[in-house]
C-alpha positions in Angstrom: 0.0 0.0 0.0 2.8 2.4 0.9 4.5 1.7 -2.5 1.3 2.6 -4.3 1.0 5.9 -2.5 4.6 6.7 -3.3 4.0 6.0 -7.0 0.9 8.2 -7.1 2.7 11.0 -5.3 5.6 10.7 -7.9 3.1 11.0 -10.8 1.5 14.0 -9.2 4.8 15.8 -8.7 5.9 15.2 -12.3 2.6 16.5 -13.7 2.6 19.6 -11.4 6.3 20.3 -12.4 5.4 20.1 -16.1 2.3 22.3 -15.6 4.3 25.0 -13.8 7.5 24.9 -15.8 6.1 24.2 -19.3 9.1 22.3 -20.4 7.6 21.3 -23.8 6.6 24.8 -24.9 2.9 23.9 -25.0 0.0 25.2 -23.0 0.0 24.5 -19.3 -2.9 21.9 -19.5 -1.2 20.0 -22.3 2.2 20.1 -20.5 0.4 18.8 -17.4 -1.1 15.9 -19.3 2.3 15.1 -20.9 3.7 15.1 -17.3 1.1 12.6 -16.1 1.9 10.3 -19.1 5.6 10.6 -18.4 5.1 9.8 -14.7 3.0 6.7 -15.5 5.6 5.6 -18.0 8.4 5.9 -15.4 6.3 3.9 -12.9 5.6 1.1 -15.4 9.3 1.0 -16.2 10.1 0.7 -12.5 7.5 -2.1 -12.0 9.1 -4.0 -14.9 12.6 -3.4 -13.6 11.6 -5.0 -10.2 11.1 -8.3 -12.0 14.6 -8.3 -13.5 17.3 -10.3 -11.6 20.4 -8.7 -10.1 22.6 -10.4 -12.7 20.7 -8.9 -15.6 20.7 -5.4 -14.0 24.5 -5.5 -13.6 24.9 -6.9 -17.1 22.7 -4.2 -18.6 24.6 -1.5 -16.7 28.0 -2.8 -17.8 26.8 -3.2 -21.4 25.4 0.4 -21.5 28.6 1.9 -20.1 30.7 0.0 -22.6 28.3 1.0 -25.4 28.5 4.7 -24.5 32.3 4.5 -24.3 32.4 2.9 -27.8 30.0 5.6 -29.1 32.3 8.3 -27.8 35.3 6.8 -29.6 33.2 6.6 -32.8 32.1 10.2 -32.4 35.8 11.3 -32.4 36.3 9.5 -35.7 33.1 11.2 -37.1 34.3 14.6 -36.0 37.6 14.3 -37.7 36.3 12.7 -40.9 33.0 14.7 -41.5 32.6 18.4 -41.8 30.5 20.1 -39.0 26.8 20.3 -39.8 23.5 18.5 -39.4 24.9 15.3 -40.8 27.7 15.1 -38.3 25.3 15.8 -35.4 22.9 13.2 -36.7 25.6 10.5 -37.0 26.9 11.2 -33.5 23.4 10.9 -32.0 22.6 7.7 -33.9 25.9 6.1 -33.0 25.3 7.0 -29.3 21.8 5.6 -29.3 22.8 2.5 -31.3 25.8 1.6 -29.1 23.9 2.3 -25.9 21.0 0.1 -27.0 23.1 -2.8 -28.2 25.2 -2.7 -25.0 22.0 -2.6 -22.9 20.4 -5.6 -24.7 23.5 -7.7 -24.9 24.5 -7.0 -21.3 21.0 -7.9 -20.0 20.9 -11.1 -22.1 24.3 -12.3 -21.0 24.0 -11.1 -17.5 22.7 -14.5 -16.3 26.1 -16.0 -17.0 27.8 -13.7 -14.4 29.1 -15.4 -11.2 28.3 -12.9 -8.5 29.2 -15.3 -5.7 32.9 -15.0 -6.7 32.8 -11.3 -5.9 31.8 -12.0 -2.2 30.4 -9.3 0.0 26.8 -8.4 -0.7 26.8 -10.7 -3.7 27.7 -13.8 -1.7 24.0 -14.6 -1.2 23.4 -14.8 -4.9 24.7 -18.4 -4.9 21.8 -19.5 -2.7 19.2 -18.1 -5.1 20.8 -19.7 -8.2 18.3 -20.2 -10.9 17.4 -23.7 -12.1 17.2 -23.7 -15.9 15.2 -26.4 -17.8 15.4 -26.5 -21.6 12.3 -27.8 -23.4 12.6 -30.2 -26.3 10.4 -30.1 -29.4 8.9 -33.5 -28.6 7.9 -32.6 -25.1 6.3 -29.4 -26.3 4.2 -31.2 -28.9 3.3 -33.9 -26.4 1.5 -31.3 -24.2 1.7 -32.9 -20.8 4.4 -30.4 -19.8 1.7 -27.7 -19.6 -0.5 -29.8 -17.3 2.6 -30.5 -15.0 3.5 -26.8 -15.0 -0.1 -25.7 -14.1 0.0 -28.0 -11.0 3.1 -26.1 -9.7 5.5 -29.0 -9.7 8.0 -27.2 -12.0 10.1 -24.3 -10.8 13.0 -22.3 -12.1 13.2 -20.9 -15.7 11.8 -22.7 -18.7 14.2 -22.0 -21.5 12.9 -22.3 -25.1 15.7 -22.1 -27.7 15.0 -20.2 -30.9 16.0 -23.2 -33.0 13.3 -25.2 -31.3 10.7 -22.5 -32.2 11.9 -22.7 -35.8 11.5 -26.5 -35.8 8.0 -26.1 -34.4 7.2 -23.5 -37.1 8.4 -25.8 -39.9 6.2 -28.6 -38.5 3.2 -26.3 -38.2 3.7 -25.2 -41.9 4.1 -28.8 -43.2 1.9 -30.0 -46.1 1.0 -33.1 -44.1 -2.2 -32.4 -42.1 -1.0 -34.7 -39.2 2.3 -32.9 -38.8 0.6 -29.5 -39.2 -1.8 -30.2 -36.4 1.1 -31.4 -34.2 3.0 -28.2 -34.8 0.1 -26.0 -34.1 -0.6 -28.0 -30.9 3.0 -27.3 -29.8 2.6 -23.6 -30.4 -0.6 -23.6 -28.3 1.2 -25.4 -25.5 3.8 -22.7 -25.5 1.1 -20.1 -25.1 -0.3 -22.0 -22.2 3.1 -22.2 -20.5 3.5 -18.4 -20.9 0.2 -17.8 -19.1 1.3 -19.8 -16.0 1.8 -17.2 -13.3 4.3 -19.2 -11.3 6.5 -20.0 -14.3 9.2 -17.9 -15.9 9.5 -18.7 -19.7 12.4 -17.3 -21.6 13.2 -17.6 -25.3 16.9 -17.5 -25.9 18.7 -16.7 -29.1 21.8 -18.8 -28.4 22.6 -21.0 -31.4 25.5 -23.3 -32.4 26.0 -22.9 -36.2 28.7 -25.6 -36.2 26.2 -28.2 -34.9 23.6 -29.3 -37.3 21.3 -31.6 -35.4 18.8 -30.1 -33.0 19.4 -32.7 -30.3 23.1 -31.9 -30.2 22.3 -28.2 -30.0 20.1 -28.8 -27.0 22.9 -30.7 -25.3 25.4 -27.9 -26.0 23.0 -25.3 -24.7 22.3 -27.3 -21.6 26.1 -27.4 -21.0 26.4 -23.6 -21.4 23.5 -22.9 -19.0 24.2 -25.8 -16.7 20.6 -26.7 -17.3 18.4 -29.8 -17.5 16.7 -31.0 -20.6 13.0 -31.9 -20.4 12.1 -34.4 -23.1 10.3 -37.7 -23.9 12.7 -38.7 -26.7 14.3 -41.9 -25.7 17.4 -41.4 -27.9 18.0 -37.8 -26.7 17.7 -39.1 -23.1 20.5 -41.6 -23.6 22.8 -39.3 -25.6 22.5 -36.5 -23.0 23.2 -38.8 -20.1 26.3 -40.1 -21.8 27.6 -36.5 -22.1 26.8 -35.7 -18.5 23.7 -33.6 -19.0 20.8 -34.2 -16.6 17.5 -35.1 -18.3 13.9 -35.1 -17.0 11.9 -37.6 -19.0 8.2 -37.1 -19.0 7.6 -40.8 -19.9 9.6 -41.9 -16.9 7.5 -39.5 -14.7 4.3 -40.9 -16.1 5.4 -44.5 -15.5 6.4 -43.7 -11.9 2.9 -42.4 -11.3 1.1 -45.4 -12.6 -0.7 -47.6 -10.1 1.4 -50.5 -8.8 0.1 -54.0 -9.7 1.5 -57.1 -8.0 1.4 -60.6 -9.3 -1.6 -62.5 -8.0 -3.9 -59.5 -7.8 -7.3 -59.6 -9.6 -8.1 -56.7 -11.9 -11.0 -56.0 -14.2 -10.2 -55.2 -17.8 -11.9 -54.9 -21.2 -10.5 -57.2 -23.8 -10.1 -55.0 -26.9 -8.4 -57.2 -29.5 -6.6 -60.4 -30.2 -3.0 -60.9 -29.0 0.0 -62.1 -31.0 0.3 -65.5 -29.4 -2.3 -68.2 -29.4 -5.5 -67.7 -27.4 -4.3 -64.3 -26.1 -6.3 -61.1 -25.7 -5.1 -57.5 -25.3 -6.6 -54.9 -23.0 -5.5 -51.3 -22.0 -5.8 -49.5 -18.7 -7.0 -45.9 -18.4 -3.4 -44.6 -18.4 -2.5 -46.6 -21.6 -0.8 -49.5 -20.0 -1.1 -52.7 -22.1 -2.4 -55.8 -20.5 -1.8 -59.2 -22.2 -4.2 -61.8 -21.1 -3.9 -65.6 -21.7 -7.0 -67.7 -22.5 -8.9 -64.5 -23.4 -9.3 -64.7 -27.1 -12.9 -65.8 -26.9 -13.7 -62.9 -24.5 -13.0 -60.1 -27.0 -15.5 -57.3 -26.5 -16.2 -58.2 -22.9 -15.1 -57.0 -19.4 -13.5 -59.8 -17.4 -11.5 -60.4 -14.3 -8.0 -61.5 -14.8 -5.2 -62.7 -12.4 -1.9 -60.8 -12.8 1.0 -63.1 -13.4 3.9 -60.7 -14.0 4.7 -57.0 -14.7 7.4 -55.9 -17.1 8.8 -52.4 -16.5 11.0 -50.7 -19.1 12.0 -47.1 -19.8 9.5 -47.1 -22.8 6.6 -48.1 -20.6 5.0 -50.9 -18.5 3.3 -54.1 -19.6 1.1 -56.3 -17.5 0.7 -60.0 -18.2 -2.3 -61.8 -16.8 -4.4 -65.0 -17.1 -8.1 -65.5 -17.5 -9.7 -68.2 -15.5 -13.1 -69.5 -16.5 -14.0 -69.8 -12.9 -14.0 -66.1 -12.6 -16.5 -65.9 -15.5 -18.7 -68.6 -13.8 -18.7 -66.6 -10.6 -19.5 -63.4 -12.4 -22.4 -65.0 -14.3 -23.8 -66.5 -11.1 -23.6 -63.1 -9.4 -25.3 -61.5 -12.4 -28.1 -64.0 -12.3 -28.6 -63.4 -8.6 -28.7 -59.7 -9.1 -31.2 -60.1 -12.0 -33.8 -61.9 -9.7 -36.6 -60.0 -8.0 -35.9 -59.2 -4.4 -38.5 -61.6 -3.0 -36.9 -64.5 -4.9 -33.4 -63.8 -3.7 -34.3 -64.2 0.0 -37.1 -66.8 0.0 -36.4 -70.4 -1.0 -39.0 -72.8 -2.4 -40.7 -75.0 0.3 -39.1 -78.3 0.7 -41.4 -81.4 0.4 -42.4 -82.7 3.8 -42.4 -86.5 4.4 -45.8 -88.1 4.7 -47.1 -88.4 8.2 -47.8 -92.0 9.5 -50.6 -92.9 11.9 -50.1 -95.5 14.6 -52.9 -98.1 14.7 -53.3 -100.2 17.9 -54.5 -103.7 17.2 -55.9 -105.9 19.8 -54.7 -109.5 20.1 -57.5 -112.1 20.2 -58.1 -113.9 23.4 -57.5 -117.5 23.2 
């Protein structure tokens, strides 16, 4: 609240100063309006500047100073080579603006590479707040699950999107093949979703490696330069990056670790979708896409049955569950279904059992001799 009051007070002071002093040579009301606009612009610049890291601020300051110094040296050459006049003044001004702008942008871009902890003193704490960079691969952007993970808040740090990855996405989106075109457009939509996540810092970097032709190798080189991790679901990139000492976060491995654990001997209910490769096999799928291969289930295609888990095969590419269908499960299920189909009065009452015929005892008198 105090900061808002200070900002409003600053805008008022600037507008009053412009109204009284008339620095733009206009009427006082117009100068006052220009002063209000100038104050608001300064406040917006200050709010944007608060989001910039200390490294970038120092890099931008150093780049600006070096740019101005280079512009001064250029202006000396211009003064000695061009006659005084409007052209000379224009070139000096343009060189000053150009060098200051280039120094500011380059310094701010490369400021994240500064190691402020080595300076000690007030910069010693910068090491504790070291940013964690994560580079996104083309495959993981098109996959789309990275946006769902980011929206849940499980990802932190800076999401780095290289420019060459954006170019690859653009090529896929402009493909003549409708399938590839849809995949590329989906990837661009996922990037827009990532940029809208409030807790996520998404940065697009211009770093490129012209000597490296393959995109996967460029990702590895960029990860080495930024000391970053690569987020991907590409199996081959995962292996190559690990061989070169780059940490990889594989979305497929995360999905596999979140799948429910199934132990041999458990009973599970599945829907037999199609025929398996081996004799008398059926194939089913769980909700998360896990394949279930069931023996003795070929004749149960199109039905939901209970199977007994025999083994579970876990690989980096996914999980497979092997089970066996026992006809006794089907018999029990059919009996339970018939019981449920009966009216309630027939479920509890049983038909009367036949009673044995009653016998009467007859007393016979013995004749008297």
